[in-house]
N, C-alpha and C positions, 0 to 999 in steps of 0.2 A: 504494500500500500504506500502510496506517495505521501510524504509528510511535508509540511511547510513551516519555515522558521518564523514567519510573521503573517499577519493579516494581509499585508501588502503583497506578499508572495502568493498567498492563496487567491487574492483578487486578480493578480496577473495571470495565474493559471486559468481562472474562470474566463478571462478575456480570450484565451486561445481556444476554448472549447468549440465554439460554433464552427470555425474553420476545420478543426481536427475531426469533428463529428461528420461534417459535410464530406470531407475527403474519405473518411472511413466508410461512409455509406456508399459512395461511388465505387470504392474498391470492393466492398462486399457484394454489390450488385453485379459487378463484372465477374467476380469469382462464382457467384451463384448462377449466373447465366451460363458460364462454362460448364458447371456441373450438369445443368439441364441439357446443354448441347451434347455433351459426352453420352449421357443416358439415351437421348433420342437417337444418336448414331448407333449405339449398341443394340437398340431395339429392332433395327432394320435387319431382316433376315432370320428372325427368331419369332415364333409364335409367342404372343404376350397374354398373360392371364388378366382377368378383370382387375381393375384398380379404381376404387372410388366410382365416379360417374362413367368411367370408360369400360365398355364391355370387353370380354376376352375376344381375341381375334378369331374369326371364323377360319376354317381350313380353306386352302386355295381350291377353287372350283376345278372340275375336270376340264372345262374350257380353257382356263388359265394354264393348266399343266399340259394339255394335249392339243390345244388349238380348237378353232371352230370356224364355221363358214358364216361370214357376215353378209347380210343381203345387199349392202351397198359397197363393201370393201373387198369382197371375195374371202379367200381363206386367210385367217389370222393365225400365224404360227404360235404354238404354245411353248412353254419354257423347255419342255423335253425336245421338241423339234429344233429349238434355237441352241440346244447344247448346254443349257445351264445345269450344272451338277453341284450339289443336288438340286433338282428342280423345285422341291417343296420348301423354298425359303422365301417367306412373304416379304414383299416390297423390295426384294433384291434381285437385280439382273446384272448390271455392270457396275453398280456403285454410284451412279450419277445422283440419285436421290440422297443417299447418305452424304456424299461430298458437297451437296448444295446446302446442307444445314450449317448455319453460322449463328453467332451471337454477338451482341454489343450493347452499347447504351444508346437509347434514343435521346435522352437528356440526363441530367444529374439524378433523376428520381425514377427513371423507367428503363428497365433492361428489356431487350427483345431477343428471342430465340426463334428462328424461323428458317424458311427456305424460299428461294425465288423460283423453284421448279413447280409448275402447275400441277404435277402429279401429287405433290404434297397436299394440296387442297383437296383433291379427289380422294386421297387416302384418309385424310383427317375426317372428312365429312361423309364419305361414301358418295355414290352417284345414283340415288334412288330413282331418278327420272330417266336414266339412260336406257337404251334398248336392251343392253346387257348390264344391269346394275351391279356394282360392287358394294360390299358392306364397308362401313367405316373401319379403319384400322389406325386408330390414333397413335401416333408416336411422339408428336410434339406436346399436345395437351397432356397425354399420359405421363410423359417424362417429367413435365412440370409438377404434376400431381404427386408422383412417387418420390420426387426429390425435394418436395416442399420444405421438409424439416431441415435438410442440408442447406437449402437456400437461406432459410431463416437464421440458421447458425452462422452462415457466411457473413450475412449483413449484421445481425445482432451482436455476434462475437466481436467483430471489428469496431462497432460503435461503443460497446462496453469498454474495450481496451482504450479507445480514444478518450472516453469520459474519465477513465482512471489515470490518464496521462502516461500510459505505457507505450513502449515502442511499437511500431507497426508489426503486424503478423505477416509472415511470408508463406502461408499455406495455401 
């Protein structure tokens, strides 16, 4: 615990707290977003169980695995025809979706974890109105849910250290 030799020293310490807490919050948000980003990337290619509001992932359909004939597009090759081994690895083909996931700060108080790949939206929400609908397989929302406690620790822990006047954590 930090001690102070005088009331003036204590007041000087208090004056530094807003900036220290602000910086700690930003660092914690960045660290927390990285935790969620890593989890989202790890979920790709493995069936996920239910977590909170996110249902367990459905098995891949026969059409996804073996291909199908689309009325407008002709034959759509399945994962087996395309040579993906093992073929039964949800959301994983060549790794583009996984590599598109990134994180960062939108501002000093908001972290973002997401993807610029349109496939991410289809997988998160499903495609219920499509000719051949796919069920939702949330990997971004689910990752945020399952890692929520770690994110809270990343932010809260750093803020507590800043309030106590301790050096920055490097974890």
